[in-house]
N, C-alpha and C positions, 0 to 999 in steps of 0.2 A: 554759231561761231564764237559762241565765247569761251565753250568750252575750249574748244581749241588754240584760244589766245589765254587762259589761265596753263594750259598743260605749256605751252610755248614757255611763258614767264617761272613757270615751275623749273621745265628743264634747265634756266637760265642761269635757276637762285642755285641748284644744284651741281651744277659745273663749277658757278662763281665761288661758292661756299666749298665743294672741292679744291678749289686752287690758291681758294686760302687759308684751308688748314693743310695742303702736300699732300694731297692725297685723292682716290679716286676713287669713284662710288660702287659701293657696296653692289652684293648681286643682290641681295633686299631692294634697295633701291632703284634698280636695275629693271629687278620684274613689276616691283611698285607703278616705277612710270613706263613699264610695254599696256601693265594693264587699265590704265588710266587711259594710253593711247588706245588698245582695244575701245571700251565706253566710247570714247571720243569719235571715233568711226562708224559705232555702230547707232549715235546720237545724230551723228551726220546722215539727213534722207541721201538715201543713192536711188537712181532708175532701175526700175523690177527690169529683168531679162521676158523677153516676150516672145512668145513662138505661138506659131496659128498652126493649126489641129484639124487635118479635116477630118468631119463627123457624117456619109453616106453624103450628100449634096450639098453640104454647107462646112464652111471653114470658119471655127472660134480661134480667138485668142485665147491666150494662157502665158499669165504670167507668176515668173521667178524670183525669187529671193538674189538679189547679187553675191549675199556676202556666200548662206549653205545649200541655194538653190531648189529650197522648199514651194512648193506653190505658193501666191500669195494673192491679196486682195482686199487687202487693208493697209492702214496708216504703218505698223510697224509688223512684219516677220512673225511669225506664233511661231515658229520653231527656237530661233537665233535674237531677237530684241532686233536686227537691222530694222531703223528707218529706210519709208519707204518713199519717195517723191514720184506720186503720178501729174507732175505738169506736165502741159504739152511742151 
């Protein structure tokens, strides 16, 4: 959550700086802010999507990344880097 707090403070600073200079944020600044938001979102653990697959006579749980839908079984998605929350 420290990442999110830092991002919010950066956003507030950017707005104040723009207001004090009587100008708006540049496209580059907005793109950088969006990139930071994406990194914060990926660092924030999310629950995996669980699906039950049936094989012959038994059911098996398969988990997928909530971000890119890749199959996951670790703390981070190997495809996109999304942090996975495995807590019950």
